[in-house]
C-alpha positions in Angstrom: 9.1 -9.5 28.2 11.3 -7.0 26.4 9.6 -5.2 23.6 11.3 -5.4 20.1 13.0 -2.2 18.8 11.1 0.0 16.4 10.9 -1.3 12.8 13.0 1.6 11.6 15.9 0.5 13.9 16.0 -3.1 12.7 18.4 -4.8 10.3 17.1 -5.3 6.8 18.2 -8.0 4.3 18.7 -6.7 0.8 19.4 -8.3 -2.7 21.8 -6.0 -4.5 23.2 -6.7 -8.0 26.7 -7.7 -6.9 29.6 -8.2 -9.2 27.8 -7.2 -12.3 25.5 -10.2 -11.8 28.2 -12.8 -12.5 26.9 -15.5 -10.2 27.8 -19.2 -10.3 25.4 -21.0 -8.0 25.8 -19.4 -4.6 29.2 -18.1 -5.3 30.1 -14.9 -7.1 33.0 -15.0 -9.6 34.0 -11.5 -10.7 37.0 -9.6 -9.3 34.9 -7.1 -7.2 32.2 -9.6 -6.4 30.8 -8.0 -3.2 30.0 -4.6 -4.7 27.9 -3.3 -7.5 29.8 -2.4 -10.6 30.2 1.3 -11.3 31.3 2.4 -14.8 33.8 5.2 -15.1 35.4 7.0 -18.0 39.2 7.2 -17.3 41.5 9.8 -18.9 45.2 9.5 -18.1 47.2 12.7 -19.1 50.8 11.6 -19.3 52.9 14.4 -20.9 53.2 16.8 -23.8 56.0 17.8 -26.1 56.9 20.5 -28.6 54.4 23.0 -27.2 54.6 26.4 -28.8 56.1 29.4 -26.9 53.6 32.1 -26.1 56.0 34.8 -24.8 59.3 36.4 -25.6 61.2 34.0 -23.3 60.5 31.2 -25.7 58.6 29.0 -23.3 55.1 28.6 -21.8 53.4 27.7 -18.5 51.3 24.7 -19.6 48.5 22.7 -17.9 45.8 20.4 -19.3 42.0 20.8 -18.8 39.8 17.7 -19.2 36.2 18.6 -19.9 33.1 16.4 -20.2 29.8 18.2 -20.2 29.6 20.4 -17.1 32.5 18.6 -15.4 36.0 20.0 -15.7 39.3 18.8 -14.2 42.7 20.4 -14.5 46.3 19.2 -14.0 48.9 21.2 -12.2 50.8 23.7 -14.3 54.5 24.0 -15.0 56.4 27.2 -15.3 58.4 27.8 -18.5 58.4 24.2 -19.7 57.6 23.1 -23.3 57.8 19.4 -22.5 55.8 18.9 -19.2 55.0 15.6 -17.6 51.8 15.3 -15.5 50.8 11.6 -15.3 47.5 12.4 -13.7 44.3 10.4 -14.0 40.7 11.7 -14.2 37.6 9.6 -13.6 34.1 10.6 -14.7 31.2 8.6 -13.4 29.1 7.1 -16.3 25.9 7.7 -14.4 26.6 11.5 -14.5 27.8 11.8 -18.1 25.7 14.3 -20.0 27.8 14.8 -23.2 29.0 12.7 -26.1 32.3 14.4 -26.7 35.4 14.4 -24.3 37.6 17.5 -24.7 41.2 17.5 -23.5 42.7 21.0 -23.9 46.2 22.2 -23.3 46.4 25.8 -22.0 49.1 28.3 -21.1 48.7 29.8 -17.6 48.4 33.6 -17.6 47.7 36.2 -15.0 44.8 37.8 -17.0 43.4 35.0 -19.1 44.8 31.6 -19.9 45.8 31.1 -23.6 44.5 28.2 -25.7 47.3 26.0 -27.1 45.5 23.1 -28.6 43.0 20.3 -27.9 42.1 16.7 -28.6 38.5 15.5 -29.0 37.1 12.0 -28.4 33.8 10.5 -29.3 32.5 8.5 -26.2 31.0 5.8 -28.5 34.5 4.9 -29.7 36.3 4.7 -26.4 37.5 1.1 -25.6 36.5 -0.8 -22.5 39.0 -2.4 -20.1 38.4 -4.7 -17.2 41.2 -5.9 -14.9 43.1 -8.2 -14.9 43.7 -6.8 -18.4 47.0 -4.9 -18.6 46.8 -1.1 -18.4 46.0 0.6 -21.7 49.1 2.0 -23.3 49.0 5.8 -23.7 49.4 7.2 -27.3 50.6 10.5 -28.8 47.8 12.7 -30.2 48.5 15.8 -32.3 46.9 18.9 -30.9 44.2 20.7 -33.0 43.1 24.3 -32.9 39.4 25.4 -32.4 38.8 24.9 -36.1 40.0 21.3 -36.2 43.2 22.1 -38.0 46.6 20.7 -36.9 48.3 22.8 -34.2 51.9 22.7 -32.9 52.5 20.2 -30.1 51.5 16.7 -29.1 49.8 15.2 -26.0 50.2 11.7 -24.7 46.9 10.3 -23.5 45.1 7.1 -22.6 41.3 7.0 -22.5 39.2 4.0 -21.6 36.0 2.8 -19.9 36.5 0.9 -16.7 35.1 0.1 -13.3 36.1 0.9 -9.7 38.3 -2.3 -9.9 40.7 -0.4 -12.0 44.1 0.2 -10.4 43.9 3.9 -11.4 40.7 4.4 -9.4 42.1 5.2 -5.9 44.5 8.0 -7.0 42.3 9.5 -9.7 40.6 12.9 -9.7 36.8 12.1 -9.5 34.0 14.1 -11.2 31.9 13.9 -8.1 34.6 15.9 -6.3 34.8 18.6 -8.9 33.9 21.3 -6.3 37.0 20.4 -4.2 40.1 22.3 -5.1 43.7 22.2 -3.7 46.1 19.4 -3.3 45.5 18.9 0.4 41.8 18.8 0.0 42.0 16.3 -2.8 44.2 14.1 -0.7 41.5 14.2 2.1 38.9 12.6 -0.1 40.8 9.7 -1.6 40.5 6.1 -0.4 43.4 4.8 1.6 44.6 1.8 3.5 46.4 2.4 6.9 48.3 0.0 9.2 48.4 0.4 12.9 51.9 0.7 14.4 53.4 -2.5 15.8 52.9 -2.1 19.6 55.0 -3.7 22.4 54.7 -3.8 26.1 57.9 -2.6 27.7 58.6 -4.1 31.1 61.1 -2.2 33.3 62.0 -4.2 36.4 63.9 -1.8 38.7 65.8 -3.8 41.2 68.3 -1.6 43.1 70.7 1.3 42.9 74.2 1.8 44.3 76.4 4.7 45.3 73.9 7.4 45.2 75.1 10.9 46.1 72.4 12.9 48.0 73.2 16.6 48.6 72.3 16.4 52.3 74.5 13.7 53.9 72.9 14.2 57.3 69.5 12.7 56.5 68.2 9.3 55.3 67.3 9.7 51.6 63.7 8.9 50.4 64.5 7.5 47.0 62.3 6.5 44.1 62.7 6.1 40.4 60.8 8.0 37.8 60.7 6.5 34.3 59.4 8.2 31.1 58.7 7.0 27.6 57.3 9.7 25.4 54.1 11.0 27.1 54.1 8.1 29.6 55.5 8.7 33.0 55.6 6.1 35.9 57.3 6.0 39.3 58.2 3.4 41.8 57.3 3.6 45.5 59.8 5.1 47.9 62.4 2.6 48.8 62.0 1.1 52.3 65.8 0.9 52.7 66.7 4.5 53.5 70.3 4.2 52.4 72.5 5.3 49.4 72.0 1.7 48.1 68.2 1.5 47.9 66.2 -1.5 46.7 62.8 -1.7 45.0 62.3 -4.9 42.8 59.3 -3.2 41.2 57.9 -3.6 37.6 56.8 -0.6 35.5 54.9 -1.3 32.2 54.9 1.0 29.1 53.6 0.8 25.6 56.1 1.3 22.8 55.5 1.5 19.1 57.8 0.6 16.2 59.8 2.4 14.8 61.2 3.3 18.3 61.6 7.1 18.1 62.1 8.0 21.8 64.4 6.4 24.4 63.4 5.3 27.8 64.6 7.9 30.3 65.1 7.1 34.0 65.7 9.5 36.8 66.5 8.6 40.4 64.9 11.1 42.7 65.2 11.9 46.4 62.1 13.4 48.0 63.7 16.2 50.2 60.4 17.8 51.1 56.7 17.1 50.6 56.5 18.8 47.2 60.2 18.9 46.3 62.4 16.2 44.7 66.1 16.3 43.9 67.6 14.4 41.0 70.3 12.0 42.0 71.1 10.9 38.4 69.6 10.2 35.0 70.1 7.8 32.1 68.6 7.3 28.7 68.2 3.8 27.1 67.5 3.4 23.4 64.8 0.8 22.9 66.7 -0.7 19.9 69.2 -2.0 22.4 66.6 -3.7 24.7 66.2 -7.5 24.7 63.0 -9.0 23.3 61.3 -11.7 25.3 58.8 -14.2 23.7 58.0 -16.4 26.8 58.2 -16.4 30.6 62.0 -16.9 30.8 63.6 -13.9 32.5 66.1 -11.9 30.6 69.5 -11.0 32.0 69.8 -8.1 34.4 72.1 -5.2 33.6 73.8 -2.4 35.6 73.3 1.0 34.0 75.2 4.2 34.7 73.1 7.1 36.1 75.0 10.3 35.6 75.0 13.4 37.8 77.1 16.5 37.7 78.5 17.5 41.1 79.8 21.0 41.8 83.0 21.1 43.9 85.1 24.1 45.0 88.8 24.3 44.1 90.0 27.3 45.9 87.6 30.1 44.9 86.6 28.4 41.6 83.6 26.1 41.1 84.2 23.0 39.1 81.7 20.5 37.8 82.6 16.8 37.8 80.5 14.0 36.4 79.7 11.3 39.0 78.2 8.0 37.9 76.0 5.9 40.2 74.7 2.5 39.2 71.2 1.2 38.8 70.4 -2.5 38.5 67.5 -3.3 36.1 65.9 -6.0 33.9 64.4 -4.4 30.8 62.7 -6.3 28.0 60.1 -5.8 25.2 57.4 -8.3 25.8 56.6 -10.1 22.5 54.3 -12.8 24.1 51.5 -10.4 25.0 48.8 -8.9 22.8 48.8 -5.1 23.3 45.1 -4.3 23.9 44.1 -1.1 22.1 40.4 -2.2 21.9 38.0 -3.5 24.5 38.3 -7.3 24.9 34.5 -7.6 24.2 35.0 -6.6 20.6 38.6 -7.0 19.7 39.5 -7.5 16.1 42.9 -9.0 16.8 44.2 -11.3 19.6 47.6 -12.3 18.3 50.8 -11.7 20.3 53.2 -8.9 19.3 56.0 -11.2 18.1 55.4 -12.5 14.7 57.2 -15.8 15.5 54.3 -16.7 17.8 51.5 -16.2 15.2 49.6 -19.2 14.1 48.5 -19.7 10.4 45.4 -17.8 9.2 42.1 -19.7 9.2 40.3 -17.8 6.5 39.6 -14.5 4.8 37.1 -11.8 5.6 35.8 -9.8 2.6 33.8 -6.6 3.1 31.9 -4.7 0.4 30.9 -1.2 1.4 28.1 -0.5 -1.1 26.2 2.7 -0.2 24.3 4.6 2.4 20.7 5.9 2.4 18.9 8.6 4.1 21.9 10.3 5.8 21.2 13.4 7.9 22.6 16.8 7.0 25.8 17.2 9.1 26.7 20.8 8.3 25.5 23.9 6.4 27.0 25.1 3.2 25.6 28.0 1.1 22.5 28.1 3.3 21.6 24.4 2.9 22.3 21.2 4.7 25.0 18.9 3.3 26.9 15.8 4.1 30.3 14.7 2.7 30.4 11.0 3.8 33.1 8.5 4.0 33.5 5.1 5.7 36.3 3.7 7.9 36.6 0.0 8.6 39.0 -1.6 11.2 40.0 -5.2 11.6 43.3 -6.3 13.0 46.1 -3.9 12.3 44.6 -2.8 9.0 42.4 0.2 8.7 40.6 1.2 5.4 39.1 4.5 4.5 36.8 4.9 1.5 36.8 8.0 -0.7 34.6 10.9 0.3 31.4 11.4 -1.7 30.7 15.1 -1.9 27.3 16.6 -1.0 25.2 13.5 -1.1 22.7 12.0 1.4 22.8 8.7 -0.5 26.5 8.1 -1.3 27.6 5.1 -3.4 31.1 3.9 -2.6 31.1 0.3 -3.9 34.6 -0.4 -2.6 35.7 -3.9 -1.5 38.4 -4.8 1.0 40.0 -8.0 2.3 41.5 -9.1 5.6 43.2 -12.3 6.8 41.5 -13.9 9.7 43.4 -15.6 12.5 40.6 -16.0 15.1 36.8 -16.3 14.4 35.9 -14.8 17.8 36.8 -11.3 16.6 34.8 -8.2 15.5 35.1 -5.9 12.5 34.0 -2.3 13.1 32.7 0.0 10.3 32.1 3.7 11.0 30.6 6.4 8.8 31.8 10.0 9.1 31.3 13.4 7.6 34.4 15.0 6.1 34.9 18.5 7.5 38.4 19.1 6.0 37.6 19.7 2.3 38.8 23.3 2.4 41.8 23.0 4.7 41.0 23.1 8.4 43.9 21.1 9.7 44.9 23.8 12.1 45.0 23.0 15.9 41.5 23.3 17.3 39.9 23.3 13.8 36.8 21.4 12.8 36.5 17.7 13.6 35.0 15.1 11.4 31.5 14.3 12.7 30.4 10.7 13.4 27.3 9.5 11.6 27.2 6.0 13.0 28.9 2.7 13.6 28.3 -1.0 12.9 30.0 -4.0 14.5 29.9 -7.5 13.1 31.2 -10.6 15.0 32.8 -13.1 12.7 31.8 -16.1 14.8 28.1 -15.3 14.1 28.6 -15.6 10.3 28.2 -18.8 8.3 31.3 -19.6 6.2 31.2 -19.0 2.4 27.8 -17.2 2.6 27.4 -13.6 1.3 25.5 -11.5 3.8 23.9 -8.4 2.3 22.1 -6.2 4.8 21.2 -2.6 5.4 22.3 -1.6 8.9 20.8 1.3 10.8 23.3 4.0 11.8 22.3 4.8 15.4 24.0 7.5 17.5 23.2 8.5 21.0 22.9 12.2 21.4 22.2 14.2 24.6 18.6 14.5 23.6 18.2 10.7 22.9 19.0 8.0 20.3 18.8 9.1 16.7 18.9 7.2 13.4 21.4 9.0 11.1 20.7 6.8 8.1 21.5 3.3 6.9 24.6 1.7 5.5 24.5 -1.1 3.0 27.2 -3.8 3.4 28.1 -7.1 1.9 30.2 -9.5 4.1 31.7 -12.9 3.4 33.8 -15.0 5.7 35.7 -17.7 3.9 37.3 -20.5 5.9 40.5 -22.1 4.5 40.7 -24.8 7.1 37.6 -26.0 9.0 39.7 -28.2 11.3 42.0 -25.2 12.3 39.0 -23.0 13.0 37.3 -25.6 15.2 40.6 -26.1 17.0 40.6 -22.3 17.8 37.6 -22.8 20.1 39.8 -24.9 22.4 42.6 -22.3 22.8 42.7 -19.4 25.2 41.3 -16.2 23.9 44.6 -14.2 24.6 48.2 -15.3 24.3 49.5 -17.5 27.1 51.6 -14.7 28.7 48.4 -13.1 29.8 47.7 -16.1 31.9 51.3 -17.1 33.0 52.2 -13.5 34.1 48.8 -11.7 34.2 48.6 -7.9 34.3 46.4 -6.2 36.9 43.1 -4.6 35.8 44.5 -1.1 36.6 47.6 -1.8 34.5 45.5 -3.0 31.6 43.3 0.1 31.7 46.3 2.4 31.8 48.1 0.5 29.0 45.1 0.4 26.8 44.7 4.2 27.2 48.4 4.7 26.2 48.0 2.3 23.3 45.0 4.1 21.9 46.9 7.5 22.2 49.9 6.1 20.3 47.7 4.6 17.6 45.7 7.8 17.1 48.9 9.9 17.1 50.6 7.7 14.5 47.6 7.5 12.2 47.0 11.2 12.4 50.5 11.7 11.0 49.7 9.7 7.8 48.8 11.3 4.5 45.9 11.8 4.3 45.6 11.6 8.1 43.2 9.3 9.9 42.3 11.8 12.6 42.3 11.3 16.4 38.5 11.7 16.8 38.0 8.9 14.2 40.4 6.5 15.8 39.0 7.1 19.3 35.4 6.6 18.1 36.3 3.3 16.3 38.3 2.1 19.4 35.5 3.1 21.9 37.9 5.1 24.0 35.1 6.4 26.4 33.3 3.2 26.9 34.6 2.7 30.5 33.1 6.0 31.8 30.1 5.8 34.2 26.7 5.7 32.6 23.4 5.3 34.4 21.8 4.0 31.1 24.6 1.4 30.6 24.3 0.3 34.2 20.6 -0.3 33.8 21.2 -2.2 30.6 23.8 -4.4 32.2 21.4 -5.1 35.2 18.6 -6.2 32.9 21.1 -8.3 30.9 21.9 -10.1 34.2 18.2 -10.5 34.8 17.8 -11.9 31.3 20.6 -14.5 32.0 19.0 -15.4 35.4 15.6 -15.5 33.8 16.1 -19.1 32.7 17.0 -20.2 36.2 14.1 -18.3 37.6 11.8 -20.0 35.1 13.1 -23.5 36.1 12.6 -22.6 39.7 9.0 -21.6 39.1 8.4 -24.8 37.0 9.8 -26.9 39.9 7.6 -25.1 42.4 4.6 -25.9 40.2 5.7 -29.6 40.2 6.1 -29.6 44.0 2.7 -28.0 44.4 1.0 -30.5 42.0 -0.4 -27.7 39.7 -0.4 -30.3 36.9 -0.7 -33.8 38.4 0.1 -35.7 35.3 3.5 -33.8 34.9 4.2 -34.3 38.6 3.6 -38.1 38.4 5.9 -38.3 35.3 8.6 -36.4 37.2 8.2 -38.9 40.1 8.7 -41.8 37.7 11.7 -40.2 36.1 13.2 -39.4 39.5 12.8 -43.0 40.7 14.4 -44.4 37.5 17.4 -42.0 37.9 17.8 -42.9 41.6 17.7 -46.7 40.8 20.0 -46.3 37.9 22.3 -43.3 38.7 24.6 -44.1 35.7 21.8 -42.7 33.5 21.9 -39.2 35.1 24.7 -37.6 33.1 23.8 -39.3 29.8 20.2 -38.1 30.2 21.3 -34.5 30.9 23.6 -34.4 27.8 21.0 -36.1 25.6 18.4 -33.5 26.7 20.8 -30.7 25.9 21.5 -32.3 22.5 17.8 -32.5 21.7 17.3 -28.9 22.7 20.1 -27.8 20.4 18.8 -29.8 17.5 15.2 -28.4 18.1 16.4 -24.8 18.2 18.4 -25.2 14.9 15.3 -24.5 12.9 15.1 -21.0 14.6 18.8 -20.2 14.4 19.6 -16.5 13.6 19.9 -15.9 9.9 21.2 -12.3 10.2 24.3 -10.8 11.9 23.7 -9.1 15.2 23.4 -5.3 15.2 23.0 -2.4 17.6 19.9 -2.9 19.7 18.3 0.2 21.2 16.0 -1.7 23.6 18.9 -3.8 25.0 21.0 -0.6 25.4 18.1 1.3 27.0 18.9 4.1 24.6 15.3 4.8 23.7 14.0 4.9 27.3 16.9 6.9 29.0 15.9 10.0 30.9 17.3 13.3 29.5 19.3 14.0 32.6 20.9 10.5 32.5 22.0 11.2 28.9 23.3 14.6 29.9 25.3 13.0 32.6 26.7 10.4 30.2 27.9 13.1 27.8 29.4 15.2 30.6 33.1 15.6 30.5 35.5 14.3 33.1 35.9 16.2 35.4 32.4 17.6 35.3 31.6 20.9 33.8 27.9 21.0 35.0 26.6 23.5 37.6 27.0 22.6 41.3 23.2 22.1 41.9 23.0 19.5 39.1 26.2 17.7 40.3 24.7 17.7 43.8 21.4 16.1 42.5 23.3 13.5 40.6 25.5 12.7 43.6 22.5 12.2 45.8 20.9 9.9 43.1 24.1 7.9 43.0 24.2 7.7 46.8 20.6 6.4 46.7 21.5 3.7 44.2 24.7 2.8 46.0 22.7 2.5 49.2 20.5 -0.2 47.7 23.5 -2.0 46.3 25.1 -1.7 49.8 22.0 -3.3 51.4 22.1 -6.3 48.9 25.8 -6.8 49.5 25.3 -6.7 53.2 22.5 -9.3 53.0 24.8 -11.6 51.0 27.6 -11.1 53.6 25.1 -11.9 56.4 24.1 -15.2 54.8 27.8 -16.2 54.3 28.6 -15.3 57.9 25.7 -17.4 59.2 27.2 -20.4 57.3 30.6 -19.7 58.9 29.0 -19.5 62.4 27.6 -23.1 62.2 31.0 -24.4 63.5 32.4 -21.2 65.1 30.7 -21.6 68.5 29.7 -18.0 68.4 26.3 -19.3 69.4 27.2 -22.3 71.6 23.7 -23.8 71.6 23.2 -23.5 67.8 26.7 -25.0 67.1 26.0 -27.8 69.6 22.8 -28.7 67.9 24.5 -28.7 64.5 27.4 -30.8 65.7 25.0 -33.4 67.2 23.0 -33.4 63.9 26.1 -34.0 61.9 27.0 -37.0 64.1 23.6 -38.5 63.8 23.5 -37.8 60.0 26.9 -39.4 59.6 25.7 -42.6 61.3 22.4 -42.8 59.5 24.0 -42.2 56.1 26.6 -44.8 56.8 24.2 -47.6 57.6 21.5 -46.5 55.0 22.1 -47.0 51.2 22.5 -43.8 49.4 19.8 -44.6 46.9 17.2 -45.0 49.7 18.2 -41.6 51.2 18.0 -39.9 47.8 14.7 -41.6 47.1 13.1 -40.5 50.4 14.5 -37.0 50.1 13.1 -36.5 46.6 9.7 -37.9 47.5 9.7 -35.5 50.5 10.5 -32.5 48.4 7.9 -33.5 45.8 5.2 -34.2 48.4 1.6 -33.2 47.8 0.4 -29.8 49.1 -1.9 -31.3 51.7 1.3 -32.6 53.5 2.9 -29.1 53.4 2.7 -26.2 55.9 2.8 -22.6 55.1 5.3 -21.9 57.9 9.0 -21.9 57.0 10.8 -25.3 57.4 12.8 -26.2 60.5 16.3 -26.0 58.7 15.4 -22.5 57.4 14.2 -21.4 60.9 17.5 -22.7 62.4 19.6 -20.9 59.7 17.9 -17.6 60.2 18.6 -17.7 63.9 22.3 -18.0 63.5 24.4 -15.0 64.4 26.2 -12.8 61.9 28.7 -9.9 62.3 26.1 -7.2 61.7 26.0 -6.7 65.5 29.6 -5.5 65.3 29.1 -3.0 62.5 29.2 0.7 63.5 
């Protein structure tokens, strides 16, 4: 029996103080009801007017400094402007407030020392509170004061209030816990954002034929193929079997295209004139905006396209280029009936077709509260000590969310809540935790990459509807030296169903859109298209501001999950054995019945068997009633927690170091030749055992085929005579009597059994197989 994982690697149920404690029965009622409330002091600096001039030009270079205790934030400064407008928001966490006075100061930027213009002071005890959905607090004009408290020239428009993270100003605000971060780009890198994946289409290019091609060598048969390119994707047809200037292919090429369509489809007809040399016979470019869109299996109309080539001709002693257009016949369409797979089908978060017209109505809402993390490991070194700047990314459907970055904390508190529409319950939400390595620039090519801290997956179908799940999930990451716990993340999840009938109906529908079954794509096509889709998604999201970087997207989409892993192969083998374990257990139990290990049970089985033989109409009702009773019995022990990463199931805690080193090796390998040779020999040894098992299965199948093949004339004659006798006996004997005698014979007492194999088994093992013909 498999041992349970270590206690430290298990899921833990928690009871956080959600939504400020506003609970009505089992249901929470506040706006941000899946997170703990966090109080913030907000300061909105809108603009200033009538600021005094500090130089001979009659203007100043003003900026505003907001100071609360040891925390200080500044707006951008304007050059030579007496009426600046900033409209910036500053947020100070109430947990870290160590002062009773808020000071907002207007200063004049100077090379040597900034000059003081005036300030406004606020007593924190008199600041109003605001909770959405209240309207935003209107800013007011405040007269500036000098350091002595006397009236100074100029006014400042401000709004100051106490609020929570539910405030609409929260995402774009400057935060006191990020006071050490400076620079516009760095501040953008720490804010929370919502991203949308680009809308992906499959582009099908059916290349039928070409006409009037002009090869340069008229004295040979052309070897023509078509090369098609879309962005970084390049595919080619096979060489046409009709070696003429009017070749035919009728071959499909599949691409992934993303809206908005930025690049055209380019096609080039090539003639292979030598083993490593091709000659272009013409090219054409087709904008995807002009391509037909198909929603079902009905074929779109074919079209003839011009492929242009410039031909050099001689007019006397002069060379002249003329444009010659050949024709290519194609059927091109954007497939809206497929779902473009950018995730593994085992944990997809979206299964809808591309075309919105084919979407079904949503069945519910998924709400996720990202509360906090505990015990994070130091991910980098700063000023001689370990530090971590953590943020979370969650992905479900086309919507990606990124929390703000908490600076220099091993126990960050985010308390951010997000919502998704759910169209299929058999989908998975993925939450990843990362360390931000771009707080001081670093966006150069080959610069630092954000480090992964861990990942959590939650399958929606394992959740009860309308129940709030609050758990602490271990963040487990596999390293070359073994599995390591990087900390824990605290999540609150609720799946709300809007229509129970629609959700139950979903279980009767195919998992993927119908085009995947009417015109299925091959496994190799799906693998290639998924790779292209992940590349497009990562490229588009990395161009957002702030960017969701390539390493983040690839980790969330499990780009490398298809690579060979000895550890994963072992885990899958033992998963198969676990599935077959039930059948093996039934076989052992039946063997005990046949051998009368427990006589009372064997007698009861005899009685049940006789009843079912005499009344065969009871067989199926008995089976289904038995399954119903088992299901009702197991209801008491149903899982009460969502599933999580299991190190025992994954064989992550028992993997050999060399197996892990092989799993983390690049493709192609970068290891020394002696290590590669050792791994190759090990792989040959394992493959040899698999080869033996496959050969044994083939042998048994060929023996079945040889029963009637007359490969062994005596064995086939015996079997044919047996079949004739059996047909006559079964015709004249009632089926119930045959079944009764067969069952009693199988269940006979051990004293009537022999230790030698039975006659049918002896006969079967003597049948010939094709192993004699193998080299």
